[in-house]
N, C-alpha and C positions, 0 to 999 in steps of 0.2 A: 463185608469185603466182596467185591465182584471178581469172579474168575473169568479172565478173558483169554485163557489158553485155548488152542484149537481142540476140537473134538477128536477122539482117538481115530487114527488113520494110519495108512502105510506111508512111510517116508523113504523114497528111493535115495540112495547115497552114492557119492562118487568122490574120487580123489583127483587132484589136478597138479600138474607140474608148476603152473603159475596160477594159483587159486584166485588171487586178487584180479588179475587180468581176465580170467574166465568169468568171474562174478560180474565185472563191468560189462563184458560182452553179452552175457545172458540177460542183463537188465536192459541194455540198449537194443539188442537185436530181437528179443522175444517178448520183452515186457514183464519179466519177472520182477517182483518187488523185493528189495533188499531188507529183510526183516531183522536179521541179526548177523553180525560178523565179529568173531573173537580171535585175537592173535596179535602178535607184535611184528612190525616190519613187514617183510614180504610173506611171512608165515601166517597161514590161517589155520587155527586149531579147530574151529567150527563155524559154519555159516548156514543160515537158513534163508532160502529164497522162496517166497510164496507166489503161487500162481494165482492171478486175479480171479479165476473162476472156481478156485478151491484146491486145496492140497499144496504141494510144493516139493522141493528137494532139499537135502542137506549135503554139504560138501566140506572138504578140508584139503590142506596141502598134503602131497605125497610125503611119506616118511620112510627114510632109509635107516631104520633102526631094527635090531634083531628082536626086540620085544614088541614089535607092532603086531597086534592080533587082528587087525582089520586091514589086511593088505588088499589094495585094489589098484590095478594098473591104469594109469591115466590114459584116456582115449578108448577105454573098453566099455563105456556106459552107453545105454540106449533108453529112450523114453518116448512115450506118446502122450500128448496133451491135447485137451479139447479146446477149440476156439470157435467162435461164432462167425468169424470172417477170415478164413484161411488165405484168401487172395491178398488182402491188405497186410496180413502178418507176413506172408511170403515176400512181399515188396519191402517191408521193413527189415526183415532178416537179411535178405540179399544186399540191401543198401549198407548194412552194417558189416558185411563181409562173410556171411554164412556161405559155405560151399554147397551148391545144389546137388542133391542126389536124385530127387524126383520133383519136377515142377507140379503145380496144382493140377489135379485131375479128379474126375468123378468116378467113384468106385461102383461096383455092381450091387453094393448093399446100401446105397443111398448117401454115402458120405463124400465130402470133398476134402482132399488131403494133399499134403506135400511133405517132403523129407529133405533135411539139410544136415550138414556137419558143422560143429563149432571149431574154433582154432585148435583145440586139443584132439580133434577127430572123433568126439562123441557124436552119436547118431540121434537126431531129434526128428520126430514125426508129429505133425499137427493136423487136426481134422475136426469135422463137425460130428463125427460118430461119438456118442456118449456112453456106449456100452449097453449091455442087456439089463433089463430089470431083474431085481432079486427074485428068487423063486419063493413062492408062498407054500407053507406046509398045508397038507390036506386038513379039512375041517375035522376038529376033534383031537388033533395032535398039536403038541407044543412046538413052536418054532425054535429050533436049537441054534439059530444063527446068533451072532453077538448082538446084545441089546443096542437099540438105537439111542442116540443122544440128541437133544435139542436144547436151544438156549432160551431161558426164560428169566427175565429180570436180572440178567447178568450171571446166572448160574446154569450149570449143566443139569438137565433133568433126565434121569434115567427112566426109560419106559420098558417094562417087560412086555414082550409081544406074545400073544397066544391066539389060537383059533378055536377056543372052546365054544360049545353051543351057546346060543343066546340065553341070557338070563344070568350068566356069571359075569359080574363086573370086576374089572381089574382096577387096582389102585396104583397111582403113580406118586412116587416120593422123590424129592430132590436128592441127587447123588451127593455124597459127602464132598465138601469143598476141598480142593487140592491145596494144601498149605505148607507141607513140609518140603524143604529144599533138599536135593541130593547134590553131591559135590560135582558130578559131571557124568557125561555119557561114557560108557566103557568103549564105545566105538570111535566117537569123534570129539569127545571132551565137551559135550554140550551141557550147559547148566539147565536144570529143569525142575519139575515137580513130580511128586508121587502122591497118590491118594492115601488118606488115612486108613481106609479099609477098601477092600476090593469086593464089589457087589457080585453075587453069584449069578451066573448066566441062567436064563430060562426060569427064574424064580417068579412065580405069580402070587401076589397077595390078594386075598379076597376081602370083600366087605360084606359082612353078614347082615341080617335084617335089623340088627341093633346098631348098625353103622360102626361096628367094632372091627378093626383090622385083625385078621387071623393069619 
């Protein structure tokens, strides 16, 4: 069975007064991809919009119920997304009705960016700046950052990262397939998957001279 779920990442979330209208706007104006939308009528229990360059957002309709444990005020959201062509995206966004906060400009750190607001007053910034590279641990120390994942033959492969001296070889094993369903997100009601077991962070397996994993 192939696992095509996204690699672990941060999912910014928001609530909307008119979630279906906001979804349509974000797709038309910014180019988000409508990956999943759950709900009946005008109500959206959970939606996932994917950004073409990676990542995305999750959103749902605002809920006026006393037991809502994920209260977010519509219009209070802000996000920055990477784009290779901010000028073309700015033209697309404004043509769809995005309200201009900052027209495209060149920053002093080499990025070209702009900012707009959507119909619910959420603030969106887009630019070519991709962020800073992850910091590497000094030689001889184990990198304690979360393990990286890559796709191989349809499966997620977990790689333990280390900076040990030359001569110590690391072993990579496929991470367990995510197969068990859970009923829904406690935040937005999103159906999803959970792994059969959680791999430990920073664990390095060695291969000895007999090619046995220890």
